[in-house]
PLY file of the C-alpha trace (Angstrom):
ply
format ascii 1.0
element vertex 340
property float x
property float y
property float z
element edge 339
property int vertex1
property int vertex2
end_header
-0.04 -0.01 -0.03
2.75 2.36 0.81
4.25 1.88 -2.70
0.92 2.76 -4.41
0.33 5.99 -2.48
3.91 7.05 -2.87
3.27 6.82 -6.64
0.30 9.06 -6.19
2.32 11.50 -4.23
5.04 11.65 -6.86
2.40 12.52 -9.43
0.84 15.15 -7.17
4.12 16.93 -6.53
5.08 16.85 -10.19
1.71 18.42 -11.34
1.05 21.93 -10.05
-2.39 22.29 -11.63
-5.32 20.30 -12.89
-5.21 18.80 -16.36
-5.03 15.56 -18.34
-3.92 12.50 -16.67
-0.13 12.26 -16.57
1.94 9.76 -18.37
4.33 8.24 -15.88
7.45 6.52 -17.26
8.19 3.13 -15.75
11.03 2.92 -13.28
12.94 -0.10 -12.33
12.62 0.54 -8.68
9.88 1.83 -6.39
10.45 5.16 -4.71
12.65 5.01 -1.61
10.09 4.79 1.18
12.59 6.25 3.67
12.49 9.57 1.86
8.84 9.83 2.69
9.02 8.61 6.27
7.75 12.08 7.47
4.55 11.51 5.41
4.13 7.98 6.73
4.44 9.31 10.26
1.93 12.12 9.45
-0.56 9.57 8.10
-0.18 7.37 11.06
-0.87 10.28 13.45
-4.50 10.10 12.30
-6.77 8.06 14.61
-10.32 6.83 14.57
-12.76 8.51 16.97
-16.01 6.69 18.04
-18.44 8.69 20.13
-21.62 7.92 21.91
-23.63 11.00 22.73
-25.27 11.77 26.01
-28.73 10.17 26.43
-30.41 13.64 26.31
-28.10 15.20 23.74
-29.96 17.85 21.62
-27.51 17.12 18.75
-28.54 13.51 18.39
-31.47 14.63 16.30
-29.30 15.87 13.44
-25.84 14.18 14.13
-27.00 10.81 15.50
-26.50 9.27 19.00
-23.43 7.38 17.74
-20.77 9.03 15.52
-17.56 7.90 13.90
-14.81 9.96 12.30
-11.17 10.85 12.51
-8.83 12.97 14.59
-5.11 13.90 14.49
-2.55 13.52 17.32
-0.72 16.79 17.43
2.45 18.11 18.98
3.50 19.42 21.47
0.31 18.93 23.48
-0.20 15.23 22.87
-3.88 15.95 22.25
-6.25 14.97 19.37
-7.62 17.61 17.02
-10.94 16.77 15.28
-13.98 18.43 13.95
-16.17 19.54 16.82
-19.53 18.06 15.81
-18.21 14.50 16.37
-17.57 15.21 20.04
-20.45 17.60 20.63
-22.40 16.48 23.77
-20.27 13.29 24.02
-20.77 10.77 26.82
-18.20 8.20 25.81
-15.19 8.68 23.43
-12.98 5.86 22.16
-9.74 6.50 20.27
-8.21 3.80 17.98
-4.94 3.98 16.17
-4.21 2.44 12.69
-2.51 -0.39 14.57
-5.64 -1.24 16.44
-4.78 0.13 19.79
-7.86 1.64 21.57
-7.93 3.91 24.59
-10.73 6.08 26.09
-10.66 9.82 25.58
-12.25 12.92 27.08
-13.39 16.05 25.38
-10.96 18.93 26.28
-12.66 21.66 24.21
-15.23 22.52 21.69
-15.37 25.79 19.70
-18.54 26.56 17.70
-16.97 29.63 16.10
-14.28 27.68 14.19
-15.81 24.15 14.46
-12.80 22.59 16.15
-12.98 19.93 18.81
-10.08 18.71 21.07
-9.88 15.29 22.77
-7.35 13.99 25.37
-6.48 10.31 25.03
-6.42 8.66 28.51
-3.50 6.35 27.64
-0.44 6.09 25.42
-1.03 5.80 21.68
2.52 5.09 20.62
2.31 7.47 17.73
4.46 10.26 16.49
2.30 13.45 16.69
1.91 15.67 13.66
3.06 19.34 13.69
1.04 22.25 12.32
1.76 23.81 8.96
0.45 27.05 7.51
-2.95 27.00 5.81
-2.22 30.55 4.62
0.43 29.06 2.38
-2.01 26.67 0.77
-2.96 27.83 -2.79
-5.60 26.85 -5.27
-4.48 23.93 -7.43
-2.03 22.66 -4.79
-2.08 18.78 -4.47
-2.38 17.75 -0.82
-2.81 14.57 1.12
-6.05 13.60 2.70
-5.91 11.01 5.47
-8.84 9.54 7.36
-8.80 6.91 10.18
-6.71 3.95 9.10
-3.42 5.80 8.66
-1.34 5.38 5.52
-3.80 2.85 4.15
-6.42 5.57 4.00
-4.37 8.18 2.18
-5.46 9.85 -1.07
-4.38 12.87 -3.01
-6.74 15.81 -3.56
-6.53 19.14 -5.42
-7.24 22.44 -3.66
-9.91 23.96 -6.00
-10.67 27.09 -3.89
-10.04 29.06 -0.69
-12.92 31.27 0.35
-15.35 32.42 2.99
-17.77 29.69 4.12
-21.18 30.31 5.76
-22.92 27.24 7.22
-26.67 27.14 7.81
-26.06 26.54 11.57
-24.96 30.01 12.47
-21.42 29.38 11.40
-19.05 31.60 9.32
-15.22 31.21 8.69
-12.70 32.78 6.52
-10.32 31.10 4.02
-11.98 27.73 4.20
-10.08 25.19 2.03
-12.08 23.24 -0.61
-10.63 20.12 -2.31
-11.72 17.63 -4.95
-12.35 14.79 -5.52
-14.38 14.31 -2.40
-13.88 11.82 0.32
-16.91 10.22 2.03
-14.94 9.81 5.35
-14.29 13.59 5.61
-15.24 14.16 9.27
-12.06 15.04 11.24
-9.84 13.84 8.33
-6.41 15.45 8.07
-5.23 17.68 5.20
-1.46 17.33 5.03
1.08 19.32 2.95
4.13 17.85 1.25
6.28 18.42 4.39
3.98 16.26 6.45
2.40 19.13 8.28
-1.28 19.53 9.22
-3.06 22.36 7.33
-6.73 21.58 7.77
-9.31 19.35 9.35
-12.19 17.87 7.36
-15.66 19.21 7.97
-18.07 18.72 5.17
-19.08 17.17 1.84
-20.16 20.02 -0.57
-21.60 20.16 -4.07
-20.03 23.52 -4.97
-16.35 23.24 -4.09
-15.07 25.81 -6.54
-17.72 28.52 -6.62
-21.07 28.62 -4.70
-23.92 27.56 -7.02
-21.64 25.84 -9.53
-21.58 22.04 -9.34
-18.34 20.40 -8.39
-18.37 17.85 -5.52
-15.69 18.24 -2.92
-14.79 18.60 0.78
-14.43 21.64 3.05
-11.58 21.74 5.46
-11.35 24.15 8.36
-7.93 25.82 8.04
-5.44 25.17 10.85
-4.38 28.86 11.11
-7.79 29.51 12.81
-6.69 27.27 15.69
-3.23 28.62 16.41
-4.16 31.90 18.22
-6.77 30.23 20.40
-5.30 26.77 21.06
-3.83 27.49 24.49
-7.03 29.21 25.60
-9.13 26.27 24.35
-6.88 23.74 26.17
-7.02 25.79 29.38
-10.73 26.80 29.44
-12.55 24.37 27.00
-13.40 27.18 24.57
-12.34 30.48 23.26
-13.67 33.72 24.68
-13.69 35.37 21.22
-16.11 32.76 19.98
-18.85 33.69 22.50
-21.57 35.30 20.47
-25.34 35.75 20.55
-27.02 32.59 19.23
-30.69 32.29 18.31
-30.93 28.66 17.05
-31.92 29.16 13.41
-30.83 26.95 10.46
-31.36 28.86 7.34
-30.33 28.86 3.67
-30.09 31.48 0.87
-32.93 31.28 -1.54
-33.54 33.90 -4.32
-31.80 36.66 -2.34
-33.72 35.87 0.89
-33.14 33.68 3.85
-35.41 30.70 4.38
-35.60 29.00 7.72
-35.07 25.27 7.28
-35.19 24.28 10.93
-35.20 25.78 14.48
-33.44 24.30 17.45
-35.85 22.72 19.88
-36.59 25.00 22.70
-34.06 27.50 21.41
-34.52 31.27 21.38
-35.97 31.35 17.85
-38.50 28.56 18.52
-39.60 30.16 21.71
-40.17 33.41 19.83
-42.38 31.70 17.22
-40.00 31.33 14.35
-40.76 28.20 12.34
-39.46 26.29 9.36
-40.64 27.93 6.05
-40.37 31.48 7.47
-38.35 33.98 5.42
-35.94 36.26 7.27
-36.06 39.64 5.55
-34.16 41.85 7.95
-32.42 42.22 11.35
-32.50 45.34 13.52
-34.20 47.32 10.79
-31.63 46.45 8.15
-32.30 44.20 5.20
-30.36 40.94 5.03
-29.83 38.93 1.84
-27.21 36.40 2.61
-25.88 34.39 5.50
-22.56 36.19 6.10
-24.41 39.51 6.31
-27.07 38.00 8.66
-24.45 36.43 11.01
-22.24 39.59 11.13
-25.19 41.71 12.09
-26.42 39.23 14.64
-22.98 39.00 16.29
-22.43 42.71 16.26
-25.77 43.23 18.18
-23.98 42.68 21.51
-23.26 39.86 23.99
-25.32 36.73 24.35
-28.54 37.71 26.01
-29.13 40.73 23.73
-32.51 41.02 22.28
-32.61 41.20 18.50
-35.57 41.93 16.13
-36.04 39.94 12.97
-38.32 41.01 10.24
-39.94 37.78 9.08
-42.28 36.79 6.30
-44.81 34.21 7.68
-46.92 33.11 4.79
-48.26 36.40 3.41
-47.75 38.35 6.59
-44.65 40.38 7.53
-43.91 40.50 11.21
-41.29 41.92 13.57
-40.26 39.11 15.96
-38.18 39.92 18.99
-35.71 37.09 20.10
-33.68 36.97 23.27
-30.35 35.52 22.19
-28.24 33.09 24.41
-24.76 31.70 24.58
-24.64 28.65 22.32
-22.65 26.91 25.02
-25.72 27.16 27.37
-27.78 25.05 24.92
-25.37 22.18 24.88
-25.79 19.23 27.22
-22.83 18.59 29.45
-21.58 15.32 30.86
-22.05 15.40 34.64
-18.72 15.65 36.59
-18.01 13.72 39.75
0 1
1 2
2 3
3 4
4 5
5 6
6 7
7 8
8 9
9 10
10 11
11 12
12 13
13 14
14 15
15 16
16 17
17 18
18 19
19 20
20 21
21 22
22 23
23 24
24 25
25 26
26 27
27 28
28 29
29 30
30 31
31 32
32 33
33 34
34 35
35 36
36 37
37 38
38 39
39 40
40 41
41 42
42 43
43 44
44 45
45 46
46 47
47 48
48 49
49 50
50 51
51 52
52 53
53 54
54 55
55 56
56 57
57 58
58 59
59 60
60 61
61 62
62 63
63 64
64 65
65 66
66 67
67 68
68 69
69 70
70 71
71 72
72 73
73 74
74 75
75 76
76 77
77 78
78 79
79 80
80 81
81 82
82 83
83 84
84 85
85 86
86 87
87 88
88 89
89 90
90 91
91 92
92 93
93 94
94 95
95 96
96 97
97 98
98 99
99 100
100 101
101 102
102 103
103 104
104 105
105 106
106 107
107 108
108 109
109 110
110 111
111 112
112 113
113 114
114 115
115 116
116 117
117 118
118 119
119 120
120 121
121 122
122 123
123 124
124 125
125 126
126 127
127 128
128 129
129 130
130 131
131 132
132 133
133 134
134 135
135 136
136 137
137 138
138 139
139 140
140 141
141 142
142 143
143 144
144 145
145 146
146 147
147 148
148 149
149 150
150 151
151 152
152 153
153 154
154 155
155 156
156 157
157 158
158 159
159 160
160 161
161 162
162 163
163 164
164 165
165 166
166 167
167 168
168 169
169 170
170 171
171 172
172 173
173 174
174 175
175 176
176 177
177 178
178 179
179 180
180 181
181 182
182 183
183 184
184 185
185 186
186 187
187 188
188 189
189 190
190 191
191 192
192 193
193 194
194 195
195 196
196 197
197 198
198 199
199 200
200 201
201 202
202 203
203 204
204 205
205 206
206 207
207 208
208 209
209 210
210 211
211 212
212 213
213 214
214 215
215 216
216 217
217 218
218 219
219 220
220 221
221 222
222 223
223 224
224 225
225 226
226 227
227 228
228 229
229 230
230 231
231 232
232 233
233 234
234 235
235 236
236 237
237 238
238 239
239 240
240 241
241 242
242 243
243 244
244 245
245 246
246 247
247 248
248 249
249 250
250 251
251 252
252 253
253 254
254 255
255 256
256 257
257 258
258 259
259 260
260 261
261 262
262 263
263 264
264 265
265 266
266 267
267 268
268 269
269 270
270 271
271 272
272 273
273 274
274 275
275 276
276 277
277 278
278 279
279 280
280 281
281 282
282 283
283 284
284 285
285 286
286 287
287 288
288 289
289 290
290 291
291 292
292 293
293 294
294 295
295 296
296 297
297 298
298 299
299 300
300 301
301 302
302 303
303 304
304 305
305 306
306 307
307 308
308 309
309 310
310 311
311 312
312 313
313 314
314 315
315 316
316 317
317 318
318 319
319 320
320 321
321 322
322 323
323 324
324 325
325 326
326 327
327 328
328 329
329 330
330 331
331 332
332 333
333 334
334 335
335 336
336 337
337 338
338 339
């Protein structure tokens, strides 16, 4: 297996852009695997994460009560970085290496603003941790490695097709998200690794418009590692980042013909309590028209600290109403595992 993915890597490094399939001249010997040991180590730093959610977890409705994905053991903390939704409201966490070693884990931090989650393994993993690279240095048309749980046997090569702002329907907005193609189905918590064996992103989503919103090209979205660097120590120390504490109203919405349509509201969340329902159209916030998700989120977050009251102008059927919603801290809506 190592020989096959080294051949893929050789092709990836040689081709800086998309194009026709390359013609590779036969060689009498396979690539020297020792020259790629740093990539083998990087691939093997990826672990499987199996999570059972709390019995009363609100997130089980959308994410399921049992979740599986990947994470990456990183230096120098000896912790595991993953995508946060895997470990949201976790009751039990199990970490398994590519060699089959399994140890329990505990959730150290979850950050709704970036989407990162951090797990502490409660036992030695006997793995070499990965180091962080620079997601800023990643450019469109770069060929990078994508590794999911299973280590070097689960490695593939993907092309960066765009870097851009990403707005998620769950009150989520990040800058410089990395989009790759072809897509991997096992994207959750997968590692995006550069040619030096450094981690540059964590897998989050499957998307249908990886290059440009609205234009069809299936791919994956990775959260850039540079978003973690300035908040890592704070997250490890406190379980979250202070800068990510924002007013939250519990609305899942999408852009439709220049308007925001409510798809779902969080059960017993601020929006539901205020009477917002699926099918409603959000026309404005605080007296200002909103036409897209980034604009909506920025105005919501600029309204003040969690607890601030905001007014949405909403189209319900044929009636336009002003709806007052008392926001909360997203963290307060998350079920927590009892501590002894």
